[in-house]
Residue frames as qw, qx, qy, qz and C-alpha x, y, z in Angstrom:
[[0.027, -0.421, 0.317, 0.849, 3.39, -5.78, 9.45],
 [0.486, 0.524, 0.699, 0.030, 0.83, -5.32, 6.70],
 [0.206, 0.212, 0.386, 0.874, 0.23, -3.28, 3.60],
 [0.008, 0.663, 0.553, -0.505, -1.93, -0.38, 4.51],
 [0.242, 0.251, 0.487, 0.801, -3.51, 1.68, 1.70],
 [0.167, 0.563, 0.408, -0.699, -5.55, 4.88, 1.70],
 [0.351, 0.439, 0.675, 0.478, -7.83, 5.30, -1.29],
 [0.007, 0.616, 0.169, -0.769, -8.23, 8.93, -2.37],
 [0.249, 0.277, 0.632, 0.680, -9.64, 10.79, -5.38],
 [0.267, -0.045, -0.044, -0.962, -12.23, 13.34, -6.43],
 [0.586, 0.209, 0.581, -0.525, -15.96, 12.57, -5.85],
 [0.789, 0.465, 0.233, -0.328, -17.60, 10.21, -8.32],
 [0.269, 0.641, -0.675, -0.247, -14.39, 8.73, -9.75],
 [0.870, 0.024, -0.449, -0.203, -15.37, 5.21, -8.56],
 [0.051, 0.486, -0.733, 0.472, -13.41, 5.03, -5.30],
 [0.584, -0.161, 0.567, -0.558, -16.20, 3.49, -3.25],
 [0.894, 0.280, -0.113, -0.331, -17.20, 1.13, -6.04],
 [0.609, 0.469, -0.611, 0.189, -13.64, -0.19, -6.24],
 [0.176, -0.403, 0.700, -0.563, -13.32, -0.32, -2.45],
 [0.779, -0.024, 0.345, -0.523, -16.55, -2.38, -2.16],
 [0.881, 0.353, -0.276, -0.153, -15.47, -4.69, -4.98],
 [0.405, 0.525, -0.678, 0.317, -11.99, -5.25, -3.50],
 [0.077, -0.273, 0.745, -0.604, -13.04, -5.75, 0.09],
 [0.368, -0.355, -0.825, -0.239, -16.55, -7.12, -0.25],
 [0.139, -0.495, -0.546, 0.662, -17.59, -4.43, 2.27],
 [0.184, 0.686, 0.535, 0.458, -20.35, -2.35, 0.73],
 [0.211, -0.184, -0.173, 0.944, -19.48, 1.27, 1.19],
 [0.261, 0.699, 0.488, -0.453, -22.22, 3.86, 1.02],
 [0.336, 0.010, 0.552, 0.763, -22.26, 4.47, -2.73],
 [0.281, 0.788, 0.486, -0.254, -24.32, 7.23, -4.32],
 [0.515, 0.485, 0.324, 0.628, -24.06, 9.51, -7.34],
 [0.062, -0.941, -0.036, -0.332, -23.12, 12.66, -5.42],
 [0.366, 0.505, -0.549, 0.556, -20.11, 13.96, -3.46],
 [0.176, -0.389, 0.605, -0.672, -19.45, 13.22, 0.21],
 [0.828, -0.205, -0.294, -0.431, -21.60, 10.00, 0.29],
 [0.765, -0.086, -0.532, 0.353, -18.82, 8.34, 2.36],
 [0.341, -0.875, -0.006, -0.343, -19.15, 10.04, 5.72],
 [0.588, -0.666, 0.459, 0.011, -16.66, 7.98, 7.72],
 [0.250, 0.554, -0.762, -0.224, -13.65, 6.18, 6.36],
 [0.965, -0.023, 0.010, -0.260, -14.49, 2.60, 5.49],
 [0.143, -0.614, 0.776, 0.008, -11.85, 0.08, 6.43],
 [0.956, 0.149, -0.067, -0.242, -11.60, -3.32, 4.74],
 [0.409, -0.548, 0.722, 0.109, -9.17, -6.17, 5.41],
 [0.829, 0.446, -0.178, -0.286, -8.32, -8.29, 2.39],
 [0.850, -0.244, 0.407, 0.227, -6.29, -11.49, 2.07],
 [0.080, 0.701, -0.526, -0.476, -3.20, -11.14, -0.04],
 [0.929, 0.308, 0.005, -0.205, -3.56, -13.48, -3.05],
 [0.022, -0.661, 0.746, 0.075, -0.62, -15.90, -3.04],
 [0.897, 0.131, -0.307, -0.289, -1.00, -19.35, -4.76],
 [0.393, 0.420, -0.754, 0.317, 2.14, -20.54, -2.97],
 [0.436, -0.293, 0.560, -0.640, 0.14, -20.90, 0.30],
 [0.890, 0.080, 0.116, -0.433, -2.17, -23.53, -1.10],
 [0.754, 0.434, -0.491, 0.041, 0.73, -25.40, -2.67],
 [0.059, 0.427, -0.749, 0.503, 2.58, -25.50, 0.68],
 [0.611, -0.142, 0.474, -0.618, -0.56, -26.65, 2.46],
 [0.901, 0.231, -0.200, -0.309, -1.06, -29.46, -0.06],
 [0.645, 0.361, -0.624, 0.255, 2.38, -30.86, 0.87],
 [0.209, 0.037, -0.707, 0.675, 2.31, -29.98, 4.59],
 [0.344, -0.575, -0.602, -0.434, -1.37, -30.29, 5.53],
 [0.077, 0.113, -0.508, 0.851, -2.33, -27.87, 8.36],
 [0.024, 0.543, 0.764, -0.347, -5.35, -27.32, 10.50],
 [0.208, 0.897, 0.299, -0.248, -5.66, -23.87, 8.97],
 [0.566, 0.308, 0.230, 0.729, -4.18, -21.60, 6.32],
 [0.166, -0.855, -0.234, 0.432, -3.51, -17.95, 7.26],
 [0.557, 0.584, 0.199, 0.556, -2.69, -15.57, 4.36],
 [0.275, -0.167, -0.141, 0.936, -1.04, -12.17, 4.76],
 [0.114, 0.796, 0.586, -0.096, -3.45, -9.30, 4.75],
 [0.229, 0.195, 0.147, 0.942, -3.73, -5.81, 3.29],
 [0.003, -0.646, -0.581, 0.496, -5.86, -2.99, 4.73],
 [0.172, 0.423, 0.419, 0.785, -7.78, -0.60, 2.52],
 [0.058, -0.546, -0.467, 0.693, -9.13, 2.67, 3.87],
 [0.210, 0.587, 0.545, 0.561, -11.71, 4.37, 1.62],
 [0.200, -0.399, -0.263, 0.855, -11.66, 8.15, 2.28],
 [0.335, 0.787, 0.456, -0.246, -14.42, 10.59, 1.16],
 [0.580, 0.578, 0.282, 0.500, -13.85, 12.37, -2.12],
 [0.360, -0.492, -0.077, 0.789, -11.57, 15.36, -1.87],
 [0.347, 0.839, 0.356, 0.220, -12.33, 18.65, -3.59],
 [0.357, 0.519, -0.125, 0.766, -10.57, 21.98, -4.12],
 [0.300, -0.629, 0.208, -0.686, -10.08, 23.54, -0.70],
 [0.860, -0.292, -0.417, -0.035, -9.94, 20.23, 1.13],
 [0.597, 0.081, -0.423, 0.677, -6.72, 21.33, 2.85],
 [0.072, -0.245, 0.218, -0.942, -8.62, 24.31, 4.22],
 [0.265, 0.173, 0.765, -0.561, -11.56, 22.26, 5.39],
 [0.548, 0.213, -0.255, -0.768, -13.76, 22.38, 2.28],
 [0.753, -0.043, -0.601, -0.265, -16.07, 19.41, 2.07],
 [0.817, -0.574, 0.027, -0.043, -14.85, 17.27, 4.90],
 [0.576, 0.685, -0.380, 0.234, -11.22, 17.93, 3.93],
 [0.085, -0.652, 0.628, -0.416, -9.25, 18.22, 7.21],
 [0.795, -0.243, 0.414, -0.371, -11.05, 15.28, 8.79],
 [0.963, 0.244, 0.116, -0.019, -10.22, 12.89, 5.97],
 [0.465, 0.735, -0.417, 0.263, -6.73, 14.15, 5.31],
 [0.402, -0.588, 0.606, -0.354, -5.95, 13.15, 8.88],
 [0.924, -0.005, 0.349, -0.153, -7.01, 9.54, 8.04],
 [0.776, 0.590, -0.192, 0.117, -4.63, 9.47, 5.02],
 [0.006, -0.788, 0.552, -0.272, -1.69, 10.25, 7.30],
 [0.654, -0.363, 0.613, -0.253, -2.04, 6.85, 8.97],
 [0.934, 0.300, 0.181, -0.072, -1.68, 4.84, 5.79],
 [0.614, -0.389, 0.470, 0.500, 1.49, 3.50, 4.08],
 [0.284, 0.100, 0.640, 0.707, 0.52, 3.86, 0.40],
 [0.350, 0.486, 0.182, -0.779, -1.75, 6.40, -1.27],
 [0.345, 0.282, 0.817, 0.365, -3.96, 4.83, -3.89],
 [0.166, 0.436, 0.002, -0.885, -5.10, 7.65, -6.08],
 [0.452, 0.430, 0.773, 0.116, -8.18, 6.61, -8.14],
 [0.082, 0.389, -0.259, -0.881, -8.57, 8.60, -11.37],
 [0.652, 0.499, 0.466, -0.330, -11.68, 8.49, -13.55],
 [0.115, -0.361, 0.683, 0.624, -10.74, 7.34, -17.06],
 [0.163, 0.366, 0.872, 0.280, -14.13, 6.71, -18.61],
 [0.238, -0.069, -0.139, -0.959, -16.94, 8.76, -20.07],
 [0.119, -0.439, -0.890, 0.027, -20.53, 8.37, -18.85],
 [0.203, -0.431, -0.188, -0.859, -23.53, 10.72, -19.10],
 [0.666, -0.534, -0.476, -0.209, -25.11, 8.84, -16.16],
 [0.694, -0.475, -0.260, 0.475, -22.36, 9.61, -13.63],
 [0.057, 0.988, 0.049, 0.135, -21.78, 13.30, -12.88],
 [0.684, 0.136, -0.227, 0.679, -18.16, 14.52, -12.87],
 [0.343, -0.705, -0.357, 0.508, -17.55, 17.08, -10.09],
 [0.161, -0.502, 0.207, 0.824, -15.98, 19.49, -12.63],
 [0.576, 0.593, 0.114, -0.551, -18.40, 18.76, -15.47],
 [0.747, 0.563, -0.330, -0.129, -15.94, 16.90, -17.72],
 [0.936, -0.237, 0.103, 0.238, -13.50, 13.98, -17.48],
 [0.387, 0.828, -0.316, 0.255, -9.92, 15.30, -17.34],
 [0.896, -0.267, -0.230, 0.271, -7.45, 13.03, -15.56],
 [0.527, 0.315, -0.181, 0.768, -4.64, 15.58, -15.75],
 [0.221, -0.576, 0.038, -0.786, -6.72, 18.24, -14.03],
 [0.814, -0.480, -0.213, -0.247, -8.08, 15.78, -11.50],
 [0.835, -0.069, -0.287, 0.464, -4.63, 14.62, -10.50],
 [0.271, 0.408, -0.165, 0.856, -3.39, 18.22, -10.18],
 [0.469, -0.612, -0.069, -0.633, -6.34, 19.09, -7.88],
 [0.893, -0.408, -0.189, 0.017, -5.71, 16.18, -5.52],
 [0.749, 0.106, -0.217, 0.617, -1.90, 16.68, -5.53],
 [0.075, 0.543, -0.118, 0.828, -2.21, 20.42, -4.73],
 [0.629, -0.617, -0.075, -0.468, -4.60, 19.76, -1.86],
 [0.920, -0.267, -0.180, 0.223, -2.30, 17.09, -0.36],
 [0.568, 0.278, -0.170, 0.756, 0.71, 19.37, -0.80],
 [0.168, -0.635, 0.041, -0.753, -1.06, 22.28, 0.89],
 [0.802, -0.554, -0.116, -0.193, -2.05, 20.06, 3.83],
 [0.857, -0.102, -0.159, 0.480, 1.62, 18.96, 4.22],
 [0.312, 0.523, -0.087, 0.788, 2.84, 22.55, 3.79],
 [0.475, -0.717, -0.027, -0.510, 0.73, 23.54, 6.81],
 [0.912, -0.380, -0.087, 0.125, 2.37, 20.77, 8.88],
 [0.718, 0.214, -0.089, 0.656, 5.85, 21.89, 7.76],
 [0.044, 0.678, -0.029, 0.733, 5.22, 25.50, 8.51],
 [0.668, -0.684, -0.033, -0.290, 4.08, 24.64, 12.05],
 [0.911, -0.202, -0.064, 0.355, 7.18, 22.56, 12.60],
 [0.512, 0.422, -0.069, 0.745, 9.46, 25.36, 11.38],
 [0.276, -0.752, 0.025, -0.598, 7.81, 27.73, 13.82],
 [0.862, -0.504, -0.034, -0.041, 8.35, 25.25, 16.60],
 [0.822, 0.145, -0.114, 0.539, 12.06, 24.99, 15.67],
 [0.130, 0.734, -0.107, 0.658, 12.51, 28.69, 16.42],
 [0.603, -0.692, 0.181, -0.353, 11.78, 27.95, 20.08],
 [0.972, -0.172, 0.023, 0.158, 13.84, 24.74, 20.12],
 [0.589, 0.574, -0.197, 0.534, 16.88, 26.60, 18.82],
 [0.102, -0.680, 0.337, -0.643, 16.94, 28.49, 22.10],
 [0.878, -0.404, -0.201, -0.159, 16.45, 25.39, 24.25],
 [0.310, -0.745, 0.569, -0.158, 18.86, 24.76, 27.11],
 [0.866, -0.061, 0.497, 0.008, 18.75, 21.08, 26.14],
 [0.070, -0.591, 0.584, 0.552, 21.64, 20.66, 23.75],
 [0.318, 0.115, 0.910, 0.241, 20.15, 17.59, 22.11],
 [0.311, 0.739, 0.551, -0.232, 16.92, 19.48, 21.40],
 [0.107, 0.856, -0.160, -0.480, 18.80, 22.42, 19.91],
 [0.211, -0.373, 0.783, 0.451, 21.04, 20.13, 17.87],
 [0.357, 0.373, 0.848, 0.122, 18.02, 18.32, 16.40],
 [0.252, 0.854, 0.294, -0.349, 16.41, 21.65, 15.50],
 [0.038, -0.723, 0.449, 0.524, 19.53, 22.72, 13.74],
 [0.245, -0.123, 0.892, 0.360, 19.65, 19.46, 11.70],
 [0.343, 0.529, 0.772, -0.084, 15.95, 19.57, 10.91],
 [0.171, 0.747, 0.113, -0.632, 15.75, 23.08, 9.49],
 [0.117, 0.453, -0.608, -0.641, 17.47, 22.55, 6.10],
 [0.097, 0.165, 0.967, 0.171, 15.46, 19.36, 5.56],
 [0.165, 0.661, 0.634, -0.368, 12.20, 21.15, 6.34],
 [0.130, 0.681, -0.149, -0.705, 13.18, 24.16, 4.14],
 [0.008, -0.196, 0.826, 0.528, 13.89, 21.81, 1.21],
 [0.082, 0.407, 0.909, 0.024, 10.48, 20.19, 1.60],
 [0.135, 0.708, 0.380, -0.580, 8.69, 23.52, 2.06],
 [0.078, 0.486, -0.452, -0.744, 10.11, 24.68, -1.27],
 [0.019, -0.077, -0.925, -0.371, 8.71, 21.61, -3.03],
 [0.029, 0.557, 0.803, -0.208, 5.34, 21.84, -1.39],
 [0.080, 0.655, 0.124, -0.741, 5.02, 25.60, -2.11],
 [0.174, 0.357, -0.597, -0.697, 5.43, 24.74, -5.78],
 [0.814, 0.113, 0.048, -0.567, 2.67, 22.14, -5.50],
 [0.608, 0.364, -0.705, -0.039, 5.15, 19.27, -5.73],
 [0.876, -0.402, -0.230, -0.135, 5.14, 16.23, -3.46],
 [0.367, -0.793, 0.478, -0.087, 7.59, 15.87, -0.58],
 [0.933, -0.034, 0.335, 0.125, 8.56, 12.40, -1.93],
 [0.657, 0.699, -0.052, 0.278, 10.69, 14.25, -4.55],
 [0.187, -0.869, 0.423, -0.175, 13.12, 15.37, -1.81],
 [0.811, 0.223, -0.499, 0.209, 16.23, 13.16, -1.73],
 [0.441, -0.754, 0.319, -0.369, 16.95, 12.57, 1.92],
 [0.317, 0.334, -0.861, 0.216, 19.44, 10.39, 3.76],
 [0.572, -0.378, -0.728, 0.009, 18.23, 7.80, 6.29],
 [0.330, -0.285, -0.483, 0.759, 19.19, 10.20, 9.12],
 [0.139, 0.014, -0.078, -0.987, 17.34, 13.07, 7.56],
 [0.488, -0.288, -0.660, -0.492, 14.29, 10.90, 7.01],
 [0.462, -0.365, -0.719, 0.371, 14.16, 10.17, 10.74],
 [0.112, -0.146, -0.254, 0.950, 13.95, 13.90, 11.47],
 [0.404, 0.043, -0.157, -0.900, 10.59, 14.23, 9.68],
 [0.234, -0.137, -0.957, -0.107, 9.07, 10.75, 10.29],
 [0.020, -0.414, -0.737, 0.533, 6.74, 11.99, 13.03],
 [0.240, 0.312, -0.070, -0.917, 5.18, 14.50, 10.63],
 [0.492, 0.327, 0.806, -0.033, 3.58, 11.66, 8.64],
 [0.201, 0.480, -0.244, -0.818, 3.67, 13.76, 5.49],
 [0.772, 0.387, 0.422, -0.278, 1.05, 12.57, 3.04],
 [0.635, 0.744, -0.174, -0.118, 3.02, 13.46, -0.07],
 [0.106, -0.640, 0.761, -0.009, 6.10, 11.67, 1.28],
 [0.720, 0.011, 0.670, -0.184, 4.24, 8.37, 0.98],
 [0.166, -0.073, 0.818, 0.546, 4.50, 6.21, -2.09],
 [0.540, 0.386, 0.172, -0.728, 1.62, 6.77, -4.54],
 [0.273, 0.086, 0.901, 0.326, -0.10, 4.30, -6.77],
 [0.407, 0.244, -0.128, -0.871, -2.45, 5.58, -9.46],
 [0.377, 0.252, 0.891, -0.026, -5.52, 3.45, -10.29],
 [0.254, 0.102, -0.421, -0.865, -7.13, 4.20, -13.71],
 [0.460, 0.306, 0.743, -0.378, -10.80, 3.36, -13.32],
 [0.176, 0.218, -0.595, -0.753, -11.89, 2.48, -16.85],
 [0.822, 0.146, 0.153, -0.528, -14.96, 0.89, -18.45],
 [0.879, -0.018, 0.471, 0.076, -14.72, -2.62, -19.91],
 [0.677, 0.706, 0.040, 0.202, -13.58, -1.27, -23.35],
 [0.017, -0.915, 0.367, -0.168, -10.78, 0.55, -21.53],
 [0.743, -0.401, 0.535, 0.044, -9.31, -2.81, -20.37],
 [0.820, 0.283, 0.425, 0.258, -8.75, -3.75, -24.03],
 [0.485, 0.667, 0.151, 0.546, -7.74, -0.42, -25.43],
 [0.464, -0.355, -0.245, 0.774, -5.34, 2.07, -23.82],
 [0.121, 0.888, 0.414, 0.158, -7.25, 5.41, -23.89],
 [0.293, 0.628, -0.125, 0.709, -5.94, 8.96, -23.94],
 [0.555, -0.738, 0.039, -0.382, -7.15, 9.22, -20.34],
 [0.920, -0.333, 0.050, 0.200, -4.91, 6.40, -19.21],
 [0.667, 0.405, -0.038, 0.624, -2.02, 7.92, -21.16],
 [0.090, -0.799, 0.097, -0.587, -2.47, 11.16, -19.14],
 [0.781, -0.599, 0.112, -0.138, -2.29, 9.21, -15.86],
 [0.924, 0.009, 0.029, 0.382, 0.77, 7.30, -16.98],
 [0.412, 0.636, -0.080, 0.648, 2.50, 10.53, -17.85],
 [0.372, -0.772, 0.158, -0.491, 1.75, 12.02, -14.43],
 [0.920, -0.380, 0.093, 0.029, 2.89, 8.82, -12.71],
 [0.823, 0.271, -0.048, 0.498, 6.16, 8.74, -14.62],
 [0.132, 0.783, -0.143, 0.591, 6.92, 12.33, -13.55],
 [0.405, -0.665, 0.421, -0.466, 7.06, 11.24, -9.87],
 [0.215, 0.317, -0.919, 0.092, 8.02, 7.61, -10.12],
 [0.612, -0.032, 0.507, -0.606, 4.56, 6.30, -9.11],
 [0.210, 0.056, 0.954, 0.206, 2.97, 3.03, -10.17],
 [0.519, 0.147, -0.163, -0.826, -0.09, 2.63, -12.35],
 [0.217, 0.136, 0.967, 0.001, -2.76, -0.09, -12.35],
 [0.397, -0.020, -0.350, -0.848, -5.78, -0.10, -14.66],
 [0.122, 0.205, 0.921, -0.306, -9.00, -1.44, -13.21],
 [0.335, -0.334, -0.494, -0.730, -12.61, -1.60, -14.31],
 [0.248, -0.159, 0.592, -0.750, -14.51, -0.87, -11.15],
 [0.759, 0.058, 0.019, -0.649, -17.76, -2.29, -12.46],
 [0.788, 0.213, -0.570, -0.089, -16.10, -5.55, -13.56],
 [0.239, 0.249, -0.780, 0.522, -14.38, -5.91, -10.20],
 [0.508, -0.107, 0.387, -0.762, -17.77, -5.46, -8.54],
 [0.861, 0.133, -0.259, -0.418, -19.13, -8.32, -10.61],
 [0.588, 0.282, -0.720, 0.236, -16.14, -10.53, -9.64],
 [0.090, -0.262, 0.644, -0.713, -16.64, -9.59, -5.95],
 [0.703, -0.069, 0.169, -0.687, -20.25, -10.88, -6.05],
 [0.787, 0.181, -0.570, -0.153, -19.14, -14.36, -7.17],
 [0.771, -0.566, 0.172, -0.238, -18.93, -16.87, -4.29],
 [0.921, -0.200, 0.250, 0.223, -16.31, -19.45, -5.23],
 [0.274, -0.632, 0.495, 0.529, -12.73, -19.13, -6.43],
 [0.452, 0.147, 0.791, 0.386, -13.60, -21.35, -9.36],
 [0.274, 0.826, 0.492, 0.006, -16.39, -19.05, -10.45],
 [0.077, -0.910, 0.149, 0.378, -14.02, -16.04, -10.24],
 [0.436, -0.332, 0.672, 0.499, -11.37, -17.94, -12.26],
 [0.421, 0.426, 0.746, 0.291, -13.82, -18.75, -14.99],
 [0.134, 0.936, 0.284, -0.160, -15.14, -15.14, -15.08],
 [0.223, -0.761, 0.371, 0.483, -11.59, -13.82, -15.46],
 [0.457, -0.059, 0.757, 0.463, -10.90, -16.23, -18.28],
 [0.333, 0.670, 0.644, 0.159, -14.08, -15.23, -20.10],
 [0.007, 0.973, 0.106, -0.205, -13.11, -11.59, -19.64],
 [0.704, 0.586, -0.145, 0.375, -9.68, -12.20, -21.09],
 [0.211, -0.843, 0.365, -0.332, -7.92, -11.37, -17.76],
 [0.585, 0.246, -0.716, 0.292, -5.03, -13.27, -16.14],
 [0.350, -0.283, -0.682, 0.577, -5.74, -11.96, -12.64],
 [0.114, -0.857, -0.502, -0.028, -8.16, -9.60, -10.92],
 [0.154, 0.802, -0.102, 0.568, -7.55, -5.91, -10.37],
 [0.677, -0.711, 0.119, -0.149, -7.25, -6.68, -6.66],
 [0.916, -0.136, 0.132, 0.353, -4.31, -8.96, -7.23],
 [0.575, 0.506, 0.067, 0.640, -2.51, -6.51, -9.50],
 [0.177, -0.867, 0.035, -0.465, -3.12, -3.63, -7.11],
 [0.777, -0.613, 0.145, 0.001, -1.79, -5.55, -4.12],
 [0.872, 0.043, 0.135, 0.468, 1.23, -6.86, -5.98],
 [0.355, 0.682, 0.017, 0.639, 2.10, -3.30, -7.13],
 [0.447, -0.833, 0.066, -0.320, 1.67, -2.07, -3.59],
 [0.890, -0.372, 0.145, 0.219, 4.09, -4.68, -2.35],
 [0.717, 0.372, 0.109, 0.580, 6.57, -3.68, -5.09],
 [0.061, 0.842, 0.004, 0.536, 6.34, 0.04, -4.25],
 [0.550, -0.764, 0.217, -0.260, 7.00, -0.55, -0.54],
 [0.348, 0.512, -0.774, 0.136, 9.64, -3.20, -1.09],
 [0.705, -0.296, 0.455, -0.456, 7.67, -5.82, 0.85],
 [0.365, 0.284, -0.874, -0.149, 8.39, -9.51, 0.80],
 [0.842, -0.274, 0.016, -0.464, 6.62, -12.69, 2.04],
 [0.207, 0.319, -0.917, 0.117, 8.00, -15.61, 3.97],
 [0.776, -0.253, -0.363, -0.450, 6.13, -18.64, 5.32],
 [0.269, -0.323, 0.834, -0.358, 5.89, -20.81, 8.39],
 [0.742, 0.050, -0.482, -0.463, 4.50, -24.33, 7.87],
 [0.053, -0.187, 0.910, -0.366, 3.46, -27.08, 10.21],
 [0.151, -0.351, -0.917, -0.110, 0.53, -29.28, 11.22],
 [0.017, -0.608, -0.552, 0.570, -1.21, -26.45, 13.09],
 [0.353, 0.863, 0.196, -0.304, -1.04, -23.80, 10.37],
 [0.580, 0.231, 0.325, 0.710, 0.57, -22.69, 7.12],
 [0.074, -0.904, -0.286, 0.309, 0.98, -18.95, 7.32],
 [0.528, 0.557, 0.110, 0.631, 2.28, -16.01, 5.25],
 [0.403, -0.744, -0.182, 0.501, 4.16, -13.18, 6.92],
 [0.410, 0.848, 0.113, 0.315, 5.02, -9.78, 5.46],
 [0.605, -0.525, 0.054, 0.597, 8.48, -8.29, 5.85],
 [0.247, 0.916, -0.165, -0.271, 10.56, -5.58, 4.18],
 [0.835, 0.453, -0.173, 0.261, 13.18, -6.40, 1.61],
 [0.326, 0.612, -0.473, 0.543, 16.50, -6.62, 3.38],
 [0.668, -0.565, 0.240, -0.421, 15.08, -7.70, 6.73],
 [0.251, 0.402, -0.867, 0.156, 17.35, -10.19, 8.49],
 [0.519, -0.205, -0.827, -0.060, 16.25, -13.37, 10.25],
 [0.178, -0.294, -0.669, 0.659, 15.76, -11.84, 13.76],
 [0.254, 0.185, 0.003, -0.949, 13.65, -9.02, 12.27],
 [0.532, -0.056, -0.641, -0.550, 11.51, -11.54, 10.35],
 [0.417, -0.245, -0.841, 0.244, 11.07, -13.57, 13.56],
 [0.030, -0.216, -0.437, 0.873, 10.00, -10.43, 15.37],
 [0.417, -0.071, -0.364, -0.830, 6.99, -10.06, 12.97],
 [0.593, -0.289, -0.739, -0.136, 5.60, -13.21, 14.68],
 [0.599, -0.762, -0.243, 0.037, 6.43, -12.09, 18.23],
 [0.046, 0.900, -0.349, 0.258, 8.95, -9.74, 19.81],
 [0.715, -0.513, 0.473, -0.035, 10.24, -12.56, 21.97],
 [0.902, 0.295, 0.233, 0.212, 11.26, -14.43, 18.83],
 [0.449, 0.782, -0.162, 0.400, 13.54, -11.53, 17.82],
 [0.320, -0.818, 0.376, -0.295, 14.82, -10.84, 21.32],
 [0.683, -0.418, 0.598, -0.047, 15.81, -14.47, 21.98],
 [0.794, 0.547, -0.186, -0.188, 16.70, -15.40, 18.43],
 [0.672, -0.422, 0.567, 0.220, 19.21, -18.28, 18.17],
 [0.113, -0.225, 0.752, 0.610, 18.95, -19.47, 14.53],
 [0.686, 0.357, 0.136, -0.619, 16.53, -20.29, 11.75],
 [0.495, 0.032, 0.827, 0.264, 16.00, -23.48, 9.83],
 [0.370, 0.642, -0.042, -0.670, 15.36, -22.25, 6.31],
 [0.405, 0.067, 0.775, 0.481, 14.59, -23.51, 2.89],
 [0.248, 0.227, -0.211, -0.918, 12.81, -22.05, -0.10],
 [0.699, 0.275, 0.451, -0.482, 9.23, -23.00, -1.08],
 [0.613, 0.570, -0.414, -0.357, 10.44, -23.77, -4.65],
 [0.138, 0.367, -0.915, 0.096, 12.57, -26.58, -3.24],
 [0.443, 0.088, 0.752, -0.480, 9.52, -27.95, -1.43],
 [0.704, 0.477, 0.080, -0.520, 7.43, -27.85, -4.59],
 [0.511, 0.567, -0.609, -0.216, 10.16, -29.53, -6.62],
 [0.154, 0.306, -0.917, 0.205, 11.01, -32.26, -4.09],
 [0.589, -0.304, -0.599, -0.448, 7.52, -32.93, -2.70],
 [0.710, -0.616, -0.340, 0.030, 8.15, -33.14, 1.09],
 [0.229, -0.907, 0.309, -0.172, 10.12, -31.44, 3.84],
 [0.831, -0.350, 0.411, 0.132, 11.95, -34.71, 4.51],
 [0.781, 0.396, 0.266, 0.403, 13.22, -34.80, 0.89],
 [0.123, 0.944, -0.097, 0.290, 14.25, -31.15, 1.25],
 [0.557, -0.718, 0.416, -0.033, 16.39, -32.20, 4.20],
 [0.873, -0.034, 0.426, 0.235, 17.81, -35.22, 2.39],
 [0.624, 0.654, 0.174, 0.392, 18.76, -33.07, -0.58],
 [0.548, -0.222, -0.141, 0.794, 20.68, -30.71, 1.69],
 [0.080, 0.610, 0.338, 0.712, 18.41, -27.81, 0.84],
 [0.493, -0.822, -0.261, -0.112, 17.49, -27.02, 4.45],
 [0.473, 0.446, -0.332, 0.684, 20.01, -24.60, 5.95],
 [0.496, -0.658, -0.403, 0.398, 20.81, -23.30, 9.45],
 [0.276, 0.667, 0.094, 0.686, 20.90, -19.47, 9.22],
 [0.444, -0.344, -0.455, 0.691, 22.05, -16.98, 11.77],
 [0.036, -0.756, -0.342, 0.557, 21.43, -13.35, 12.70],
 [0.031, -0.520, 0.341, 0.782, 22.95, -11.94, 9.52],
 [0.289, 0.244, 0.853, 0.359, 20.82, -13.95, 7.14],
 [0.292, 0.225, -0.094, -0.925, 18.74, -11.75, 4.78],
 [0.514, 0.296, 0.766, -0.248, 15.33, -13.41, 4.40],
 [0.011, 0.086, -0.658, -0.748, 14.28, -14.08, 0.83],
 [0.648, 0.129, -0.004, -0.751, 10.76, -13.84, -0.68],
 [0.850, 0.118, -0.411, -0.308, 9.32, -17.38, -0.53],
 [0.190, 0.347, -0.832, 0.389, 11.52, -18.68, 2.32],
 [0.765, -0.473, -0.347, -0.267, 9.91, -21.21, 4.68],
 [0.185, 0.536, -0.575, 0.590, 11.33, -20.73, 8.18],
 [0.759, -0.501, -0.416, 0.013, 11.40, -22.44, 11.52],
 [0.056, 0.775, -0.336, 0.533, 12.81, -20.26, 14.28],
 [0.719, -0.295, -0.515, 0.361, 14.81, -21.39, 17.35],
 [0.032, -0.703, 0.168, -0.690, 14.80, -18.87, 20.24],
 [0.588, -0.328, -0.624, 0.396, 15.35, -18.68, 23.96],
 [0.117, -0.701, 0.017, -0.703, 13.99, -15.98, 26.28]]
């Protein structure tokens, strides 16, 4: 399991600059729309200082962090849902991501052309949201048409599913027709399963990224306030990033150089770290660790996952043949200084199938297949 993010926004809002800075993969950046012809995919290590602290106590041959995938998608414009620009092609790529990162331009510059001639975050957000809603509306309409045939199916299960699906789809169609995201529909777990295969874009969690200039990192502008207002209306997260500053950080070679640069810039952590941490929060993701002489590794799970499910992230056999898990928390390791002392202090526990794995747990699985 990994955090998977699709980066969207209007042309010339700084998407590709931010993508390149975050992933150190140089996207094709130019001062005109549609410069990104194919979606760029970048894999980034999840910043987690606990990994290095564990490795300092339990020295491994290698350290393996969790990862996050960023997909940079060409700038959307009005009519993207109908194929304007390269709309349909790129909207298809968005459907395969877990979180929508919506980059919004929150800076003025006479050197960088705005697609609509003036910076207006409220209008920009509305344009993207409407296009995504229209794309989803098309998917819902097609499914409703299909239900008409399934109602008459001789297969009772197919007919029953169609009957259960219709009110859910009707509710979502109403939202989308009003230009509102499908995520506003309150559905039960069973209802959610009925529409999972549609991969609705506006059902995904959304994270707004305010792309500001350096002055915007120190002073909250009216542009950022517009984005925060839009985010609050739909329960989305907001992260403020200076794309140009992140690009400078990305060009630095060592972690020490990056740390010093952040200190000089008055920042506690990079935009990348804040963006990833907010993405984890939105999706309810957690991290547990495995540690030994071969490797110290971070694994991503969902909040509420139990020990067998966490084991299954490593390998399906671990989940299928799960017996128990030896577990202790990384904070106990840091406080006591060794795994042996953790054992002696009685902090290492034997947990069974019903144990809910906690963020920061260090686990050793016992299984038999």
